[in-house]
C-alpha positions in Angstrom: 0.1 0.0 -0.3 1.2 3.5 -0.7 2.0 6.3 1.5 -1.0 8.6 -0.2 -2.7 5.6 0.6 -2.3 4.6 3.7 -3.0 8.4 4.6 -6.4 8.7 2.6 -7.5 5.5 4.9 -6.5 6.2 7.8 -5.7 9.8 8.0 -9.7 10.7 9.8 -8.1 8.8 13.0 -5.3 11.1 13.6 -5.3 13.7 16.2 -4.7 17.4 15.6 -1.1 17.3 16.9 -0.4 14.0 14.1 -2.5 16.1 11.7 0.2 18.7 12.2 2.8 15.9 11.1 0.8 14.9 8.3 0.3 18.5 6.7 4.6 19.2 7.4 5.5 15.9 5.7 3.0 16.6 2.6 4.5 20.1 2.1 8.2 19.5 3.0 8.8 16.3 1.2 12.5 17.0 0.6 13.5 17.8 4.5 11.3 14.6 5.7 13.4 12.6 3.2 16.3 13.7 5.2 15.3 13.7 8.7 15.9 11.8 11.4 13.1 11.1 14.0 14.1 13.6 16.3 15.2 16.2 13.4 11.6 15.6 11.8 9.8 15.9 15.2 11.5 19.3 15.5 10.7 20.9 12.1 7.1 20.0 13.1 6.7 21.4 16.1 5.6 18.4 17.8 7.0 15.6 20.1 9.1 12.8 19.1 5.9 10.3 20.2 3.6 12.2 18.5 5.4 11.7 15.2 6.4 7.9 15.9 2.7 7.7 16.7 1.7 9.1 13.5 3.7 6.8 11.6 2.0 3.8 13.6 -1.2 5.3 12.8 -0.2 4.7 8.7 0.3 1.1 9.6 4.0 1.5 9.4 6.1 -0.6 12.1 8.0 2.5 13.0 9.7 5.6 11.6 12.5 3.7 9.4 9.7 1.7 7.5 7.8 5.0 7.2 11.0 7.1 6.1 11.5 4.6 3.4 8.1 4.1 2.1 8.2 7.8 2.2 11.1 8.3 0.0 9.8 5.9 -2.5 6.6 7.8 -2.8 9.1 11.3 -3.1 11.2 10.2 -5.8 8.3 8.4 -8.0 6.9 11.5 -7.7 9.7 13.5 -9.1 10.4 10.6 -11.9 7.1 11.0 -13.2 7.3 14.9 -13.4 10.9 14.6 -15.0 9.7 12.2 -17.9 6.8 13.7 -18.7 7.3 17.9 -19.5 3.8 17.9 -21.0 1.4 18.4 -18.4 -1.7 17.4 -20.3 0.3 13.7 -20.4 1.0 13.7 -16.7 -2.3 14.3 -15.9 -3.6 11.8 -17.7 -1.4 9.4 -16.2 -2.4 10.6 -12.7 -6.3 9.5 -13.8 -5.1 6.2 -15.6 -3.5 5.0 -12.2 -6.8 6.0 -10.1 -9.1 4.9 -12.6 -7.0 1.1 -12.6 -7.5 1.3 -8.5 -11.1 1.3 -8.8 -11.2 -2.8 -10.0 -9.4 -3.1 -6.4 -12.2 -1.2 -4.6 -15.4 -1.9 -6.0 -16.3 -5.6 -6.9 -18.2 -7.3 -9.8 -20.2 -8.7 -6.9 -21.1 -5.3 -5.3 -22.2 -4.2 -9.0 -24.4 -7.1 -9.6 -26.1 -6.7 -6.1 -26.7 -2.7 -6.1 -27.7 -3.3 -9.7 -30.5 -5.6 -8.7 -31.3 -3.8 -5.8 -31.8 -0.2 -8.1 -33.5 -2.4 -10.9 -36.2 -4.2 -8.6 -36.6 -0.4 -6.8 -40.2 1.3 -6.2 -38.5 4.7 -6.3 -35.1 5.9 -7.1 -33.7 9.0 -6.2 -30.6 10.2 -6.4 -28.7 12.6 -3.9 -26.1 14.9 -3.6 -25.2 18.8 -2.6 -22.8 21.1 -3.8 -20.5 19.4 -6.1 -21.5 16.1 -5.6 -24.9 17.4 -7.0 -23.2 17.3 -10.4 -23.0 13.5 -10.0 -26.3 13.0 -9.0 -27.6 14.9 -12.3 -25.1 12.9 -14.3 -26.8 9.6 -13.2 -30.1 10.2 -13.2 -29.4 11.9 -17.1 -28.0 8.3 -17.7 -30.4 6.1 -16.0 -33.2 8.1 -18.2 -31.1 7.3 -21.3 -31.9 3.5 -20.5 -36.1 4.5 -19.9 -35.6 4.5 -16.4 -37.1 6.8 -14.2 -35.2 8.2 -11.1 -35.0 11.5 -9.6 -31.7 13.8 -8.7 -32.3 15.7 -5.5 -29.6 18.9 -4.7 -32.0 21.0 -2.5 -31.4 21.0 0.5 -34.9 21.0 2.0 -35.9 18.7 -0.6 -33.0 16.2 0.4 -34.4 16.3 3.9 -38.2 15.7 2.9 -37.8 13.4 0.3 -35.6 11.5 2.6 -38.1 11.5 5.7 -40.8 10.2 2.8 -38.7 7.3 2.3 -40.3 3.6 1.7 -39.3 -0.1 1.6 -38.7 -1.1 -1.9 -37.3 2.3 -2.5 -33.3 3.1 -3.3 -31.6 5.9 -2.4 -28.3 6.8 -3.6 -26.4 9.1 -1.7 -23.2 11.1 -3.2 -21.0 12.0 -0.8 -17.2 12.4 -1.3 -16.2 13.6 2.1 -18.6 11.1 3.6 -19.2 13.5 6.2 -21.5 16.4 4.7 -24.4 16.8 7.6 -27.2 17.5 6.0 -26.6 14.0 3.6 -25.6 12.0 6.6 -29.3 13.4 8.8 -30.4 12.4 5.1 -29.1 8.8 4.7 -29.8 8.3 8.6 -33.5 8.9 7.9 -33.9 6.8 4.5 -32.5 3.6 6.0 -34.5 4.3 9.4 -37.6 4.3 7.0 -36.8 1.1 5.5 -35.3 2.2 2.3 -31.9 0.7 0.6 -29.4 2.9 0.7 -26.1 3.1 -1.5 -23.6 5.5 -0.3 -20.7 6.4 -3.1 -17.9 7.7 -1.2 -14.2 8.3 -0.9 -14.0 8.7 3.0 -12.9 4.6 3.8 -14.4 5.7 7.7 -17.3 7.6 6.9 -19.7 8.1 9.5 -22.6 7.7 7.0 -21.4 3.8 6.4 -23.3 2.6 9.3 -26.7 3.6 7.8 -25.7 2.4 3.9 -27.1 -0.8 2.7 -24.2 -0.5 0.6 -21.3 1.2 0.5 -19.5 2.0 -2.6 -15.5 3.3 -1.7 -14.0 4.9 -4.6 -10.3 5.5 -4.8 -9.5 9.7 -4.7 -6.6 11.5 -6.9 -4.9 11.9 -3.6 -4.0 8.5 -3.4 -1.8 9.3 -6.4 -0.6 12.9 -6.0 -1.3 15.9 -3.8 0.6 17.9 -6.0 -2.2 19.3 -8.1 -6.1 20.0 -6.9 -8.2 17.2 -8.9 -11.7 17.3 -9.1 -13.2 14.0 -7.6 -16.1 14.3 -9.6 -14.2 12.5 -12.7 -14.1 9.4 -10.7 -17.7 9.9 -9.8 -18.3 10.1 -13.3 -16.2 7.0 -14.0 -18.3 4.8 -11.5 -21.3 6.2 -12.9 -20.7 4.8 -16.5 -19.8 1.5 -14.9 -22.8 1.3 -13.4 -25.0 2.2 -16.3 -23.6 -0.4 -18.1 -24.4 -3.0 -15.6 -27.7 -1.6 -15.6 -28.3 -1.5 -19.4 -27.0 -5.5 -19.4 -29.5 -6.3 -16.9 -32.6 -4.6 -18.1 -31.7 -6.1 -21.9 -31.1 -9.5 -20.4 -34.8 -9.2 -18.9 -36.6 -7.7 -22.0 -34.7 -10.2 -24.2 -37.4 -12.8 -25.5 -37.1 -16.4 -24.4 -36.2 -18.9 -26.9 -38.3 -21.8 -27.3 -37.4 -24.8 -26.8 -36.6 -27.6 -29.5 -39.8 -29.3 -31.1 -42.0 -27.0 -29.3 
């Protein structure tokens, strides 16, 4: 597991002091690579034990293992930039690496289970606020191209009202990259309490919303590959949407296919 992937998975478990260490090592890469445990603690303005706890929470046995893995991360990033002076090529490579990680995060079995619940739902509603509303609208649009009815909900009042009106046999899909938006968190809890099947699509490994999700789809973030650029995570949501539509379209087509009569009938 790469350094940034560990940080993305376990970062929510860090204390404020440990987060200060995390911020420092991301912003001062060369200094971190060259520093001993004591030197890094001094540079971060943290105690030696705080730095050690930071490395252990990321799953390293100690500081030496952390620094070795971290140096690979730093040098790999530098090599990528040196071998690709073409920024378009570099950004394409970043997205390519993230997309290739999706098969490690999302299983074929999970996709089939989600597709089956959506296909047999009484009503499907797709919730997303702020930038996640783009993903909700995109999924609704793609559903409609399959003549499959669904509603995208991005108004805060409607999010509350429609989640509270959930019924059994409904499917409520929630997009939340951070996995911690208060209004969405309250809504998914409301949907689940009223018996709806809830599908959470997030990039937060330890989202508190997961407790109310019938199915959680954890997607990889671009931050697993690089912290050098601010890249909108909705692009990854859109790739997942394309995958989901392929599964749903194939399943709907299979149901509509005429039965083949037995020979001799």
